[in-house]
N, C-alpha and C positions, 0 to 999 in steps of 0.2 A: 829523616822523614824514609833514610836508609836504614836504621836500625829496627823500625815499626818494618818494613819489609823484609828485612834479616831475619825478625821475631816469627811473622807471620812464614816463613818457609819455613823454620825452626820445628814449630808446633805444625805445620802439615808433613812432614818429614817423618818426626817421632808418633804421631797418629796415625801416620800411616804405617812406619814402619810394626807400630806394635798393632795392626789390623793385619796383616800382611802374617806375623809370626802367629797371631789369634788362627788364624785362616790355616796354613801350611803346615804349625810346627805343633799345635794343640788337636786339631780335626785334623789332621795329614791331606788337605786339600778339600776343594770345592766340594765332589761325590759324597765324603766320609761326613761334612757339615749337612746336605743332605740326609743322612741316613740319622745321625744325629737327631735331626730338628723332629723327624718322620719319631721316629723313638719318642721322644720327650715333646711332647702338645702344648705342654704348660708356656714352653719357650717362645713359640709363637700365637697363643691364645694373649696375652698381655700384647700383643701389636697391633689383632682386632679390636679389642674394648673399645667403647667411647672414652674420649677424656671428660669427663661430666662431672669424677667427683675429685677431690683434693684441688689442688693452688694450680692446675697447669693452667686455667685462662689466664691467673696473672700474672704465670712465669712466660711465657708466650710475648704479652704484652708489652716483659719487662725486656724482655729478649731482644722483639723490634727493636723498638726505643733506643734499647743501648747503643745501639749501628749512631743514634744521631747524637742524643743523652753523651753518650763519655767523651772529658775532655779534650783528649790524643785526637778520636778520629771527627768530634769537631776540629778541631785546629789544623786535622791533616785534610779534612775535605771543604772548610774555607778559608784560611789563612796558607794553609800551603802551597795550594792549587791556583798557580801563575796561568794556567791555562784549561777555558770551560772544555776542552775536548778531554780533559783529562775524567770529570766527568762520565761521558760517555764509554771510556773507558770504566769505571768502578762499577758502570749500570749493568754487565754481564760479568764483570772480574770479581764481584763480592759475590753474586749470587753462586757462584761458579767456584769459588773457594770456598763457602760452605758445605757446596754441594760433597765437596770432594773430602771437608773431615767430616762428614756425617755416616759417610759411607763405611770407615768403622766400627761406628760407633756398636750396630746390631753382634758385629764378631766378637767385639773385648768383652759384651754382657753374657752373650752364648759360652765365648771359651773362660771368662767367668762361673757361670753356674756348674760347668762343665766339670772344670776342676776344682770347686768347692771352695773359691775362694771364701775366706773369712773375715775380710772386711767388706763394709758399705757399696754397692755397686759404683757411688760416684767418684772411689778410688781403684776399681777393679785395672785400669790400666797399671798404678804401681804394684798392684795386689797380685797379679798374671805372674808376673816378673820375679816376686816374693815367693808364689808358691811354687812354680815351677825351678826354682832355683838357679834363676840367672841374674846372676849379679851384673851382665849389659846390659841385661832385658830392661832391668830395673833400674841403673845408670841412665838409660835412653830416657824410661818416664819420668825420671826424675828431670831431665834436663829439659823435657817438652813442658812438664810443668812448670815447672820454674820461668820458661819461655812466654810460659802462658798469661802467670801471674805477674809479671813485666809490661804487659803491653797487651 
């Protein structure tokens, strides 16, 4: 149980640190980000288009189902849970965790677009460090990705 909790904290910390790097180093702060977004309307326009085309509905269904279907999540929820009150904490803790994780996503995407990262958007967390020639940031992204892939 401790290992999964620790990996979750590592994922949240690394993703948050990369998001803060994108906001304060790449853009120079929230005000400069707002100016860049006003100058690059296409970066905002993608957020306002409906998700009717492509595999988005299927991906969202798989994402929501993964919390129950993934073996380690099922094990943690039903086997390791000795106290039913733990489910009450999980009912607000998991959505809060996912919300905190999602806050960095647009920042990393926009920073990747601004820097012209040559990788696919799925790899912008690694691409930011490589494009900015920041070995510590690339290493941090690698450790976060390693933590995410193991649980």
